[in-house]
C-alpha positions in Angstrom: 148.8 -64.6 114.6 145.1 -65.3 114.8 143.5 -66.9 111.8 141.6 -64.5 109.6 137.9 -65.2 108.9 137.9 -64.7 105.1 134.2 -64.2 105.0 134.3 -61.3 107.4 137.3 -59.7 105.6 135.2 -60.0 102.4 132.2 -58.4 104.0 134.3 -55.5 105.2 136.0 -55.1 101.8 132.5 -55.2 100.1 131.3 -52.4 102.4 134.4 -50.2 101.6 134.1 -50.8 97.8 130.4 -49.9 97.9 131.2 -46.6 99.6 133.9 -45.8 96.9 131.4 -46.7 94.1 128.8 -44.4 95.6 131.3 -41.6 95.3 132.0 -42.6 91.7 128.3 -42.7 90.8 127.8 -39.3 92.3 130.6 -37.9 90.1 129.2 -39.6 87.0 125.8 -38.1 87.7 127.3 -34.6 87.8 129.1 -35.2 84.5 125.9 -36.4 82.9 124.1 -33.3 84.0 126.8 -31.2 82.4 126.5 -33.2 79.2 122.8 -32.4 79.0 123.7 -28.7 78.9 126.5 -29.1 76.2 126.2 -32.6 74.5 129.3 -34.2 73.3 130.4 -37.5 71.8 131.2 -38.7 75.3 127.6 -38.7 76.5 126.9 -42.4 75.5 130.1 -43.5 77.1 129.3 -41.8 80.3 125.9 -43.5 80.4 127.5 -46.9 79.8 130.0 -46.2 82.6 127.2 -45.2 85.0 125.2 -48.3 84.1 128.1 -50.7 84.7 129.1 -48.9 88.0 125.4 -49.3 89.1 125.5 -53.0 88.3 128.7 -53.5 90.3 127.2 -51.5 93.1 124.0 -53.6 93.1 126.1 -56.8 93.2 128.0 -55.6 96.2 124.8 -54.6 98.0 123.4 -58.0 97.2 126.5 -59.9 98.4 126.6 -57.9 101.6 122.9 -58.5 102.3 123.3 -62.2 101.6 126.3 -62.5 103.9 124.5 -60.8 106.7 121.4 -63.0 106.2 123.5 -66.2 106.2 125.4 -65.1 109.3 122.2 -64.0 111.1 123.6 -60.4 111.3 120.8 -58.6 109.5 117.6 -57.8 111.3 115.0 -56.1 109.1 114.0 -52.6 110.2 110.3 -52.7 109.7 108.4 -49.4 109.8 105.4 -47.7 108.1 106.6 -46.2 104.8 104.6 -44.0 102.3 104.9 -46.1 99.2 104.4 -43.3 96.7 107.3 -41.4 98.3 109.4 -44.5 98.1 108.8 -44.9 94.4 109.1 -41.2 93.5 112.3 -40.8 95.5 113.8 -43.7 93.6 112.7 -42.3 90.3 114.2 -38.8 91.1 117.5 -40.4 92.1 117.8 -42.2 88.7 116.2 -39.6 86.5 119.5 -38.5 85.0 120.2 -42.0 83.4 116.5 -42.5 82.4 116.5 -39.1 80.7 119.8 -39.8 78.9 118.4 -43.1 77.5 115.2 -41.5 76.5 113.1 -43.6 78.9 109.9 -42.2 80.3 109.1 -43.3 83.8 105.5 -43.4 85.2 104.8 -43.7 88.9 101.3 -44.9 89.7 100.5 -45.2 93.4 97.9 -43.7 95.7 99.6 -41.0 97.7 97.9 -42.2 100.9 99.2 -45.8 100.6 101.4 -46.7 103.6 102.9 -50.1 104.3 105.1 -51.6 106.9 108.4 -52.8 105.4 112.2 -52.5 105.5 112.8 -49.5 103.3 116.5 -50.1 102.7 115.8 -53.6 101.5 112.9 -52.7 99.2 114.9 -49.7 97.8 117.8 -52.1 97.1 115.4 -54.4 95.3 114.1 -51.6 93.2 117.7 -50.6 92.4 118.4 -54.1 91.0 115.1 -54.4 89.1 114.8 -50.9 87.6 118.4 -50.6 86.6 118.0 -53.8 84.5 114.6 -52.7 83.2 116.0 -49.3 81.9 118.6 -51.3 80.0 116.1 -53.6 78.2 113.0 -51.5 77.8 112.3 -49.6 74.5 110.9 -46.3 75.6 108.8 -46.6 78.8 108.7 -48.2 82.3 106.1 -47.9 85.0 106.6 -48.3 88.7 103.2 -49.0 90.4 101.9 -50.1 93.8 98.6 -50.9 95.2 97.0 -52.7 98.2 94.9 -55.9 97.5 93.4 -57.0 100.8 96.3 -57.9 103.1 98.9 -57.7 100.4 101.0 -55.0 98.9 101.8 -55.3 95.1 104.7 -53.4 93.7 105.2 -53.8 90.0 107.8 -52.7 87.5 106.6 -53.0 83.9 108.2 -52.1 80.6 107.6 -52.0 76.9 110.6 -54.2 76.1 110.8 -57.8 74.8 109.9 -59.4 78.0 111.5 -62.1 80.1 112.7 -65.4 78.7 110.1 -68.2 79.2 112.5 -70.1 81.5 112.4 -67.2 84.0 108.6 -66.8 84.3 106.6 -67.6 87.4 107.1 -67.3 91.1 110.7 -67.1 92.3 111.5 -69.2 95.4 114.7 -68.6 97.4 115.0 -72.4 97.9 115.9 -72.6 94.2 119.1 -70.6 94.9 121.1 -68.7 92.3 121.2 -70.5 88.9 124.7 -70.3 87.5 125.0 -70.0 83.7 128.7 -69.5 83.0 128.1 -69.4 79.2 125.8 -66.5 79.5 127.6 -64.8 82.4 124.6 -65.0 84.6 124.5 -66.1 88.2 120.9 -65.4 89.1 122.2 -63.5 92.1 120.0 -60.4 91.5 116.8 -62.5 91.2 117.8 -64.6 94.2 118.4 -61.4 96.2 114.9 -60.1 95.2 113.3 -63.3 96.4 115.2 -63.2 99.7 114.1 -59.5 100.4 110.5 -60.6 99.7 110.9 -63.7 102.0 112.2 -61.5 104.8 108.9 -59.8 104.9 106.5 -62.3 106.6 103.9 -62.5 109.2 101.0 -64.8 110.4 102.4 -67.7 108.3 102.5 -65.6 105.0 105.7 -64.6 103.4 106.5 -62.2 100.6 107.5 -63.4 97.2 108.4 -62.1 93.7 107.0 -63.2 90.4 108.0 -62.6 86.7 105.4 -62.4 83.8 105.1 -61.0 80.4 102.4 -58.9 78.7 101.9 -56.4 81.6 100.4 -52.9 81.4 103.1 -51.9 78.8 103.2 -55.1 76.9 106.7 -56.2 77.9 108.1 -57.7 81.1 106.4 -57.4 84.5 108.2 -57.8 87.8 105.9 -58.2 90.8 106.8 -58.0 94.4 104.0 -59.0 96.9 104.4 -58.4 100.5 102.0 -59.5 103.3 100.5 -57.1 105.8 102.6 -57.2 108.9 101.1 -57.0 112.4 102.4 -53.5 113.0 100.9 -52.3 109.7 
């Protein structure tokens, strides 16, 4: 019997689990829509289940992306993407949970802004960032994007308490995931975001992410900066 490559088996298992979770999330969305029409005591429980399912799904996506990156199996698919459509599509796909939590979401972006990037990777990054932002914000979040010279700035801001001081500043993938067993944090999500940014590079410039406080809404501000690629 040939020896199993555990990492390959794990990657296949992650892919299967992710597909199952997508079906679960779709069912939870349907249930939450019904709850909007006839509210019950289970509405908050459904919202919590959906949030936790999204967290698991996000982690699986991150693990799969990291595995493919380490193994050299993932080649970014760069193409021109209308950024306003990207942000609006993400907002619409997550509107059910935002509405249930009473969170208003603003989308600020020029409808003509187009940038060359890997849409799947950036959407996965937004999934990770916004899902956490909805959890910690008070009433409002804002997804915005603009071009500044040869750079695209995508920001997610909120009116929550902001990021801990130890997390502020530019995030570098060389720092790796910072394990904090006492708090149950691995830093995997932030590391994944930094990796996605770093995979967008050209002419010596590479993308990066940065955390700050006191943004447009007075809370936390996540910034993704991507350089202009040659095909842009």
